[in-house]
PAMIVO-270313 format. One record per atom (N, C-alpha, C, CB): residue number from 0; residue in three letters; chain; atom name; x negated, y negated, z. Coordinates in nm, 4 decimals. Atoms other than C-alpha are relative to their C-alpha. Glycine has a CB too. Layout:
PAMIVO-270313
   nr  rest  kette  atom         X         Y         Z
  NUM   ALA      A    CA         X         Y         Z
...
end
This chain:
PAMIVO-270313
   nr  rest  kette  atom         X         Y         Z
    0   MET      A     N   -0.0651    0.0500   -0.1201
    0   MET      A    CA  -11.0701   -7.9380   11.3531
    0   MET      A     C    0.1268   -0.0746   -0.0408
    0   MET      A    CB   -0.0957   -0.0923    0.0816
    1   ASP      A     N   -0.1266    0.0693    0.0219
    1   ASP      A    CA  -10.7116   -8.0608   11.3660
    1   ASP      A     C    0.0039   -0.1210    0.0932
    1   ASP      A    CB    0.1229    0.0952    0.0247
    2   GLU      A     N    0.0098    0.1237   -0.0788
    2   GLU      A    CA  -10.7460   -8.4227   11.4840
    2   GLU      A     C    0.1268   -0.0271    0.0810
    2   GLU      A    CB   -0.0282   -0.1186   -0.0919
    3   GLU      A     N   -0.1268    0.0288   -0.0684
    3   GLU      A    CA  -10.3773   -8.4576   11.5723
    3   GLU      A     C    0.0185    0.0891    0.1222
    3   GLU      A    CB    0.1181    0.0183   -0.0963
    4   ASN      A     N   -0.0121   -0.0922   -0.1138
    4   ASN      A    CA  -10.3696   -8.1461   11.7931
    4   ASN      A     C   -0.1058   -0.0288    0.1060
    4   ASN      A    CB   -0.0121    0.1456   -0.0476
    5   PHE      A     N    0.1081    0.0332   -0.0927
    5   PHE      A    CA  -10.7046   -8.2398   11.9471
    5   PHE      A     C    0.0380   -0.1215    0.0857
    5   PHE      A    CB   -0.1309   -0.0277   -0.0776
    6   ASN      A     N   -0.0370    0.1218   -0.0734
    6   ASN      A    CA  -10.5855   -8.5907   12.0407
    6   ASN      A     C    0.1194    0.0235    0.0914
    6   ASN      A    CB    0.0313   -0.1132   -0.0975
    7   LEU      A     N   -0.1177   -0.0285   -0.0814
    7   LEU      A    CA  -10.2505   -8.4622   12.1678
    7   LEU      A     C   -0.0378    0.0795    0.1248
    7   LEU      A    CB    0.1044    0.0768   -0.0820
    8   SER      A     N    0.0379   -0.0827   -0.1148
    8   SER      A    CA  -10.4082   -8.1961   12.3903
    8   SER      A     C   -0.0885   -0.0783    0.0972
    8   SER      A    CB   -0.0728    0.1270   -0.0473
    9   MET      A     N    0.0859    0.0811   -0.0864
    9   MET      A    CA  -10.6689   -8.4425   12.5200
    9   MET      A     C    0.0846   -0.0981    0.0816
    9   MET      A    CB   -0.1054   -0.0764   -0.0842
   10   ARG      A     N   -0.0861    0.0949   -0.0716
   10   ARG      A    CA  -10.4041   -8.7011   12.6093
   10   ARG      A     C    0.0847    0.0701    0.1051
   10   ARG      A    CB    0.0906   -0.0744   -0.0983
   11   LYS      A     N   -0.0793   -0.0778   -0.0953
   11   LYS      A    CA  -10.1893   -8.4345   12.7773
   11   LYS      A     C   -0.0845    0.0371    0.1222
   11   LYS      A    CB    0.0559    0.1276   -0.0675
   12   PHE      A     N    0.0904   -0.0352   -0.1095
   12   PHE      A    CA  -10.4872   -8.3186   12.9847
   12   PHE      A     C   -0.0296   -0.1214    0.0874
   12   PHE      A    CB   -0.1307    0.0586   -0.0550
   13   LEU      A     N    0.0344    0.1201   -0.0764
   13   LEU      A    CA  -10.5867   -8.6726   13.0858
   13   LEU      A     C    0.1192   -0.0547    0.0770
   13   LEU      A    CB   -0.0543   -0.1072   -0.0927
   14   LYS      A     N   -0.1202    0.0438   -0.0718
   14   LYS      A    CA  -10.2275   -8.7616   13.1786
   14   LYS      A     C    0.0217    0.0876    0.1230
   14   LYS      A    CB    0.1246    0.0047   -0.0926
   15   MET      A     N   -0.0166   -0.0930   -0.1121
   15   MET      A    CA  -10.2034   -8.4496   13.3977
   15   MET      A     C   -0.1013   -0.0302    0.1094
   15   MET      A    CB   -0.0146    0.1459   -0.0474
   16   VAL      A     N    0.1053    0.0309   -0.0974
   16   VAL      A    CA  -10.5343   -8.5342   13.5660
   16   VAL      A     C    0.0319   -0.1309    0.0721
   16   VAL      A    CB   -0.1383   -0.0092   -0.0697
   17   GLY      A     N   -0.0293    0.1303   -0.0592
   17   GLY      A    CA  -10.4330   -8.8965   13.6220
   17   GLY      A     C    0.1157    0.0048    0.0980
   17   GLY      A    CB    0.0303   -0.0998   -0.1079
   18   VAL      A     N   -0.1185   -0.0078   -0.0859
   18   VAL      A    CA  -10.0891   -8.8225   13.7660
   18   VAL      A     C   -0.0287    0.0860    0.1235
   18   VAL      A    CB    0.1203    0.0577   -0.0787
   19   SER      A     N    0.0301   -0.0897   -0.1128
   19   SER      A    CA  -10.2102   -8.5319   13.9822
   19   SER      A     C   -0.0984   -0.0649    0.0972
   19   SER      A    CB   -0.0573    0.1336   -0.0514
   20   SER      A     N    0.0985    0.0675   -0.0848
   20   SER      A    CA  -10.5067   -8.7326   14.1117
   20   SER      A     C    0.0655   -0.1103    0.0825
   20   SER      A    CB   -0.1135   -0.0583   -0.0857
   21   GLN      A     N   -0.0674    0.1087   -0.0717
   21   GLN      A    CA  -10.2898   -9.0316   14.2020
   21   GLN      A     C    0.0872    0.0548    0.1113
   21   GLN      A    CB    0.0845   -0.0842   -0.0962
   22   ASN      A     N   -0.0850   -0.0602   -0.1034
   22   ASN      A    CA  -10.0426   -8.8113   14.3892
   22   ASN      A     C   -0.0826    0.0521    0.1166
   22   ASN      A    CB    0.0833    0.1135   -0.0592
   23   ALA      A     N    0.0852   -0.0546   -0.1055
   23   ALA      A    CA  -10.3210   -8.6383   14.5820
   23   ALA      A     C   -0.0603   -0.1110    0.0851
   23   ALA      A    CB   -0.1112    0.0858   -0.0603
   24   ILE      A     N    0.0582    0.1120   -0.0741
   24   ILE      A    CA  -10.4835   -8.9697   14.6780
   24   ILE      A     C    0.1056   -0.0648    0.0888
   24   ILE      A    CB   -0.0602   -0.1043   -0.0967
   25   GLU      A     N   -0.1074    0.0619   -0.0786
   25   GLU      A    CA  -10.1524   -9.1202   14.7904
   25   GLU      A     C    0.0350    0.0837    0.1218
   25   GLU      A    CB    0.1243   -0.0202   -0.0863
   26   LYS      A     N   -0.0329   -0.0882   -0.1129
   26   LYS      A    CA  -10.0699   -8.8182   15.0076
   26   LYS      A     C   -0.1110    0.0006    0.1045
   26   LYS      A    CB    0.0254    0.1428   -0.0495
   27   ALA      A     N    0.1129   -0.0008   -0.0932
   27   ALA      A    CA  -10.4193   -8.8139   15.1607
   27   ALA      A     C   -0.0065   -0.1301    0.0794
   27   ALA      A    CB   -0.1317    0.0222   -0.0755
   28   VAL      A     N    0.0014    0.1290   -0.0683
   28   VAL      A    CA  -10.4011   -9.1859   15.2430
   28   VAL      A     C    0.1141   -0.0068    0.1014
   28   VAL      A    CB    0.0110   -0.1158   -0.1018
   29   GLU      A     N   -0.1148    0.0011   -0.0914
   29   GLU      A    CA  -10.0523   -9.1532   15.3953
   29   GLU      A     C   -0.0265    0.0873    0.1222
   29   GLU      A    CB    0.1267    0.0480   -0.0722
   30   LYS      A     N    0.0301   -0.0907   -0.1109
   30   LYS      A    CA  -10.1658   -8.8584   15.6073
   30   LYS      A     C   -0.1059   -0.0594    0.0924
   30   LYS      A    CB   -0.0471    0.1358   -0.0534
   31   ALA      A     N    0.1067    0.0588   -0.0814
   31   ALA      A    CA  -10.4825   -9.0345   15.7238
   31   ALA      A     C    0.0519   -0.1172    0.0828
   31   ALA      A    CB   -0.1158   -0.0462   -0.0891
   32   ILE      A     N   -0.0599    0.1108   -0.0760
   32   ILE      A    CA  -10.2811   -9.3420   15.8257
   32   ILE      A     C    0.0885    0.0555    0.1115
   32   ILE      A    CB    0.0828   -0.0932   -0.0936
   33   ALA      A     N   -0.0901   -0.0594   -0.0994
   33   ALA      A    CA  -10.0193   -9.1284   16.0039
   33   ALA      A     C   -0.0767    0.0640    0.1153
   33   ALA      A    CB    0.0897    0.1041   -0.0660
   34   GLU      A     N    0.0816   -0.0647   -0.1035
   34   GLU      A    CA  -10.2922   -8.9430   16.1947
   34   GLU      A     C   -0.0910   -0.0986    0.0720
   34   GLU      A    CB   -0.0837    0.1107   -0.0613
   35   GLY      A     N    0.0815    0.1014   -0.0651
   35   GLY      A    CA  -10.4643   -9.2685   16.2896
   35   GLY      A     C   -0.1474    0.0040   -0.0361
   35   GLY      A    CB    0.0136    0.0133    0.1456
   36   ARG      A     N    0.1411   -0.0080    0.0406
   36   ARG      A    CA  -10.7886   -9.1849   16.1081
   36   ARG      A     C   -0.0453   -0.1243   -0.0755
   36   ARG      A    CB   -0.0226    0.1232   -0.0865
   37   ILE      A     N    0.0293    0.1268    0.0676
   37   ILE      A    CA  -10.7677   -9.5034   15.9026
   37   ILE      A     C    0.1121   -0.0983    0.0325
   37   ILE      A    CB   -0.0145    0.0197   -0.1556
   38   LYS      A     N   -0.1001    0.1023   -0.0301
   38   LYS      A    CA  -10.5840   -9.8340   15.9459
   38   LYS      A     C    0.0864   -0.0353   -0.1204
   38   LYS      A    CB   -0.0679   -0.1244    0.0513
   39   GLY      A     N   -0.0752    0.0324    0.1201
   39   GLY      A    CA  -10.4759   -9.8881   15.5873
   39   GLY      A     C   -0.0498   -0.1239   -0.0712
   39   GLY      A    CB    0.1430   -0.0174    0.0340
   40   ASP      A     N    0.0559    0.1180    0.0655
   40   ASP      A    CA  -10.6936  -10.1848   15.4985
   40   ASP      A     C   -0.1427    0.0255   -0.0495
   40   ASP      A    CB    0.0015   -0.1191    0.0960
   41   GLU      A     N    0.1361   -0.0373    0.0374
   41   GLU      A    CA  -11.0112   -9.9964   15.4070
   41   GLU      A     C   -0.0170    0.0103   -0.1519
   41   GLU      A    CB   -0.0373    0.1325    0.0654
   42   SER      A     N    0.0386   -0.0338    0.1371
   42   SER      A    CA  -11.1916   -9.9373   15.0795
   42   SER      A     C   -0.0880    0.1238    0.0075
   42   SER      A    CB   -0.0746   -0.1197   -0.0714
   43   PHE      A     N    0.0761   -0.1249    0.0007
   43   PHE      A    CA  -11.3432   -9.6041   14.9867
   43   PHE      A     C   -0.0673    0.0208   -0.1349
   43   PHE      A    CB    0.0912    0.1192    0.0327
   44   PRO      A     N    0.0631   -0.0378    0.1261
   44   PRO      A    CA  -11.6016   -9.5075   14.7265
   44   PRO      A     C    0.0676    0.1279   -0.0514
   44   PRO      A    CB   -0.1550    0.0207    0.0181
   45   ALA      A     N   -0.0635   -0.1171    0.0605
   45   ALA      A    CA  -11.4570   -9.2516   14.4834
   45   ALA      A     C   -0.0850    0.0469   -0.1175
   45   ALA      A    CB    0.1457   -0.0324   -0.0461
   46   LYS      A     N    0.0782   -0.0579    0.1090
   46   LYS      A    CA  -11.6150   -9.0164   14.2331
   46   LYS      A     C    0.0827    0.1105   -0.0650
   46   LYS      A    CB   -0.1374    0.0552    0.0514
   47   VAL      A     N   -0.0654   -0.1059    0.0766
   47   VAL      A    CA  -11.4685   -8.7968   13.9593
   47   VAL      A     C   -0.1037    0.0589   -0.0945
   47   VAL      A    CB    0.1251   -0.0540   -0.0788
   48   THR      A     N    0.0910   -0.0690    0.0909
   48   THR      A    CA  -11.6679   -8.5373   13.7691
   48   THR      A     C    0.0824    0.0732   -0.1045
   48   THR      A    CB   -0.0930    0.0987    0.0768
   49   LEU      A     N   -0.0661   -0.0680    0.1112
   49   LEU      A    CA  -11.5532   -8.4178   13.4282
   49   LEU      A     C   -0.1001    0.0962   -0.0625
   49   LEU      A    CB    0.0541   -0.1024   -0.1060
   50   GLU      A     N    0.0859   -0.1014    0.0604
   50   GLU      A    CA  -11.6991   -8.0946   13.2969
   50   GLU      A     C    0.0787    0.0791   -0.1027
   50   GLU      A    CB   -0.0585    0.0939    0.1073
   51   ILE      A     N   -0.0542   -0.0890    0.1025
   51   ILE      A    CA  -11.6255   -7.9082   12.9762
   51   ILE      A     C   -0.1162    0.0879   -0.0437
   51   ILE      A    CB    0.0637   -0.0801   -0.1225
   52   GLU      A     N    0.1140   -0.0896    0.0208
   52   GLU      A    CA  -11.8570   -7.6090   12.9642
   52   GLU      A     C   -0.0260    0.0305   -0.1464
   52   GLU      A    CB    0.0220    0.1284    0.0741
   53   GLY      A     N    0.0160   -0.0414    0.1393
   53   GLY      A    CA  -11.7935   -7.5160   12.6002
   53   GLY      A     C   -0.0752   -0.0995   -0.0869
   53   GLY      A    CB    0.1333    0.0243   -0.0595
   54   ILE      A     N    0.0722    0.1015    0.0771
   54   ILE      A    CA  -11.9386   -7.8453   12.4744
   54   ILE      A     C   -0.1109   -0.0648    0.0835
   54   ILE      A    CB    0.0974   -0.1077   -0.0506
   55   LYS      A     N    0.1073    0.0458   -0.0889
   55   LYS      A    CA  -12.1838   -7.8957   12.7610
   55   LYS      A     C    0.0154   -0.1473    0.0382
   55   LYS      A    CB   -0.1353    0.0218   -0.0664
   56   LEU      A     N   -0.0278    0.1363   -0.0451
   56   LEU      A    CA  -12.0163   -8.2152   12.8808
   56   LEU      A     C    0.0036   -0.0011    0.1521
   56   LEU      A    CB    0.1342   -0.0530   -0.0593
   57   HIS      A     N    0.0005    0.0210   -0.1452
   57   HIS      A    CA  -12.0865   -8.3281   13.2355
   57   HIS      A     C   -0.0179   -0.1497    0.0209
   57   HIS      A    CB   -0.1147    0.0840    0.0728
   58   ILE      A     N    0.0056    0.1447   -0.0200
   58   ILE      A    CA  -12.0043   -8.6859   13.3252
   58   ILE      A     C    0.0654   -0.0356    0.1326
   58   ILE      A    CB    0.0691   -0.0749   -0.1166
   59   VAL      A     N   -0.0491    0.0424   -0.1309
   59   VAL      A    CA  -11.9489   -8.8601   13.6582
   59   VAL      A     C    0.0476   -0.1445   -0.0107
   59   VAL      A    CB   -0.1107    0.0146    0.1096
   60   PHE      A     N   -0.0563    0.1343   -0.0052
   60   PHE      A    CA  -11.7277   -9.1634   13.7059
   60   PHE      A     C    0.0030   -0.0444    0.1456
   60   PHE      A    CB    0.1429   -0.0046   -0.0635
   61   ASP      A     N    0.0019    0.0552   -0.1353
   61   ASP      A    CA  -11.7871   -9.3770   14.0165
   61   ASP      A     C    0.0891   -0.1232    0.0037
   61   ASP      A    CB   -0.1451   -0.0349    0.0448
   62   GLY      A     N   -0.0862    0.1156   -0.0167
   62   GLY      A    CA  -11.5436   -9.6320   14.1489
   62   GLY      A     C    0.0322   -0.0244    0.1455
   62   GLY      A    CB    0.1273    0.0175   -0.0785
   63   GLU      A     N   -0.0410    0.0333   -0.1365
   63   GLU      A    CA  -11.3647   -9.7612   14.4545
   63   GLU      A     C    0.1512   -0.0013    0.0068
   63   GLU      A    CB   -0.0581   -0.1369    0.0448
   64   ILE      A     N   -0.1436    0.0049   -0.0280
   64   ILE      A    CA  -11.0174   -9.7152   14.5998
   64   ILE      A     C    0.0175   -0.0991    0.1137
   64   ILE      A    CB    0.0591    0.1430    0.0369
   65   ARG      A     N   -0.0251    0.1036   -0.1017
   65   ARG      A    CA  -10.9008  -10.0249   14.7904
   65   ARG      A     C    0.1435    0.0117    0.0480
   65   ARG      A    CB   -0.0274   -0.1431   -0.0565
   66   LEU      A     N   -0.1334   -0.0096   -0.0560
   66   LEU      A    CA  -10.6053   -9.9990   15.0238
   66   LEU      A     C    0.0654   -0.1357    0.0205
   66   LEU      A    CB   -0.0050    0.0734    0.1300
   67   GLN      A     N   -0.0568    0.1339   -0.0184
   67   GLN      A    CA  -10.5627  -10.3712   15.0568
   67   GLN      A     C   -0.0647   -0.0987   -0.0916
   67   GLN      A    CB   -0.0149   -0.0460    0.1432
end
């Protein structure tokens, strides 16, 4: 295994996931506020599942997104 390539590809993947996830959440919140479905002061439970079939990894991260 090439540790340097492994770490680089992992960081690139996690950065892509983080940036894409944040953009999607922001757009969904803006749309929900614009449509009047939420007020903008709520908190929401959030869950992310990471799966890598080749190494049989399945892990769930639970958290909360607070708008205020």
